[in-house]
ZASEKE-117395 format. One record per residue (C-alpha): x, y, z; residue in three letters. Coordinates in pm, whole numbers, plus 50000, padded with zeros to 5 digits. Example, Ala and Ser with C-alpha at 12.3 -4.5 7.8 and 13.67 -1.06 7.14 Angstrom:
REM ZASEKE-117395
512304955050780ala;513674989450714ser;
This chain:
REM ZASEKE-117395
483755042349627met;482115016149848lys;483264995150060phe;481684958350052asp;482074928150309asn;483404952550602pro;482974929350887glu;487254924550916phe;487494960250903leu;487014957951317ser;490764945751275leu;492284976251135leu;491585007051401pro;491155034551171trp;488265017051012leu;485675003651258ser;482474991851009gly;480784995450721ala;479335033850810ala;482625044250917ser;484415030250641ala;481805043450334asp;482315078250535ala;486105076950536phe;485945067050167cys;483665095750090ala;485865119550265ala;488985107850130gly;487315114949805ser;486005149049858ala;489675158549968cys;491415146149651ser;488725165549415ala;488655196449651asp;491255198449885pro;490605238749955ala;486975229250068ala;487875197850228ser;491345202650421ala;490165184950732asp;487815161250600ala;489915127250613val;491425133650917arg;487945137851102ile;486515108350917ala;489535089551038gly;489455098651376asn;485925090651353ala;486785057151249cys;489385048451474ser;488885023351717ser;488705027452143asp;490454994252182ser;493394986652370ala;495184969252151asp;494534989451868ala;498225003951775val;497655011451380cys;497805050751352ala;495225074651193val;496915092050927pro;496155126950816asp;495465118450470phe;494295153250399ser;497695162750452arg;499415135250234met;496775142749966ile;498265178249968ser;501835172049938leu;501165149049645tyr;499195178849440arg;502135203649548gln;504975178549459trp;503405166449146asn;503465205749015glu;507165199549050lys;507745161348963ile;505525144348760asn;504755114048962val;501025108648909ile;499515115948562ser;498175147848535arg;494855137648450lys;494785114148743asp;495895136449041ile;492415143549142asp;491885111549180asn;495245105149425val;493105091149758phe;491095070349514glu;493405055349279his;496795056749454his;496435059649838ile;493635036449911leu;495135015349653his;497785012049868ser;496065004650160leu;494844974749999cys;497614954550105ile;496224962050473ala;492874951350390phe;494004917250250tyr;496004910250565leu;492734917350767ala;490864893650541ala;493044867850490glu;496324866250708cys;494944880951039pro;498204863251211asp;500364883850947glu;498594917351037leu;499314911951401glu;502944911251317leu;502914944851101trp;500804961651397lys;503064951351677arg;505944963051450gly;509484951251495gly;509624942751123ile;510764955350787ser;509444965650478val;511224967950130leu;508744987349870asp;510484979449561leu;509895004349232gly;508185025549479cys;508105054149236gly;506715081949438gly;506165065549724gly;503245038749684phe;502495019649838pro;504925021950077gly;504165056250235ile;500325050650276pro;501115020650420leu;503755035450646ala;501345055650761ser;499195032750952val;501755010051061phe;504215031351236pro;506225004751419asn;506994986151094val;510474999850945glu;509945006550565phe;512225007850298thr;511405027149955leu;513475019549681cys;513615033649327asp;516055034149010ser;514805068948908ile;515845098749153gly;513425126949104lys;510835101249228lys;512705089249523val;512975129849605thr;509105131749620val;508965100249861ala;511395110650050ser;510165148250098glu;506775135850146val;507865112050397ala;509205136550589lys;506695165950587ser;504285138150718leu;507005129451018gly;507215095850901leu;510415084151071asn;509585047951004asn;510715052750611val;514105055850464his;514305062150100cys;517015049449846val;518045058649505his;519295022549354ser;518594995549112arg;516984964349234ala;519914943749144glu;522344969049322gln;520494970449664leu;522044953049968pro;520154939050232gly;517184917050353gln;513814923350488trp;510994904850603asp;508384913450340tyr;508374930749979val;505714949049865val;505074965749539ser;502924981549286arg;503054965148929ala;506604977648865val;507084945248584thr;505524912248549ser;506214889548808leu;508104864748604asp;511044893648574asn;510424909148966phe;510964875349132leu;514634875849018pro;515324910549175trp;513494903249492val;515214866549549glu;517054861649861gly;515984897949976arg;512954885550201tyr;512514863250496arg;508374859050523arg;506714868650150gly;506034892049915ile;502624914549859leu;502084926849513tyr;499704948349393leu;498894939949001lys;495684937548758gly;494404918648492gly;494784886448377asp;497754865348621met;497734831648451thr;500444840248162gly;502624854448442glu;501914827648713leu;502824801748431asp;505794818948334ala;507344820948693cys;506174783748730arg;508164774648421arg;511164794148527lys;511164782648939tyr;509654749448920gly;509334735249278pro;511344764349400ala;508104786549325met;506734803249638pro;503314794049673ser;500704821949523val;497634834349620arg;495534861449473thr;492604884949582trp;490344903749417asn;490324942249546ile;486274942149471glu;486124916549790asn;486014951949970val;486414983349708leu;483374984549509lys;484525005949203asp;485165002148818glu;488765013848888tyr;489364983249072tyr;487694959548859lys;490034929248770glu;492754945749063lys;494444919149253leu;496514916649574val;499044887249507val;500564871549791asn;503704845249740leu;504834826850011gly;502904842250297ile;500704821750523trp;496984824250475gln;494144812550681lys;
């Protein structure tokens, strides 16, 4: 795993430059593959990467603990493919954090809102807690609601959040159409095609949607435009390969619906 175009990472207090960012990824990969040998690797790398600036308000998460918890829970309730559990950092935690990388790279004013807090985020179709739990761990002043229709997945997300001391996470077992409330942002990780997803969150957000998706989005976006016409939110896509050079992230995107971009 290799960071590319790292100049914007100084905006994220727990990643402060090319060398430290690459070390952070290397430590995360080592801990994911061999947690017994690398129990403190990610925590140490995160501390080494943390910024000394006075306005750095993002947390430095204990990703080694997060990895360990997901490995333990996955033995009881399968929320990550057993073939992929050794890649929980690279393929799940780091993928979730690409929303933060995108905000840092393209929406710095929005990033400042997330850093200051006092806003709310709905993670719809959270599964075992992605992207919500990694994001909640680095934005401790943001209130996250994690929702999924499968109760046992919500159990895993809730227990992991509790074990990590994430008091800014509230987990809900509900179908999307039955969930009351409104949030500032909605995030999600490829739970369905966008033309199916948008009706679920219509009227549920005030600022916009950040959606992790892969592959060619042309057909989905055309279907959305036909369905919504002029009411369709503005759409921008961002290649995760802009920041993470790895075959896994080829053609993976952050899709921004409705959020102002610089």
